[in-house]
C-alpha positions, 0 to 999 in steps of 0.5 A: 504488514498483512499476515497470510495463513498457510499456503495464501498468496496474493493473486497479483505477483508483480512488484509492490503487490504486497504493499499495494494490498496492505494499503488497500486493506488499510484505506478500506478499514479506515473511518473515512471509508467505512463511516463517511462512505468515501471512496479511498481516493477521496480519503487520501485526497482529503488526507483524512487517513490514519497515520498507518495508512500514510506510512503504507502510502509512502512506502508504496511510493518509494517502492514504485519510485525504485522500479523506475530508478536505475540505481535502485536496480542493483540494490533491489526493490523497496517494499515486500 
């Protein structure tokens, strides 16, 4: 999870925005994107990302899934 200094906030205030931003930064900082010059989408499809990014990807999936699941409405959104 990225830490923001002082009054920094994400421009995107929607649900799952924090997880999305962390996943984006994790993918962009991975070797696949930096050294191989692939797009984050290609790295995810090739499954050549570090385990931390895989965990964030699963967390993002669960967060988006909780938006659609009516049972989750009462429990709140997963993610941060």
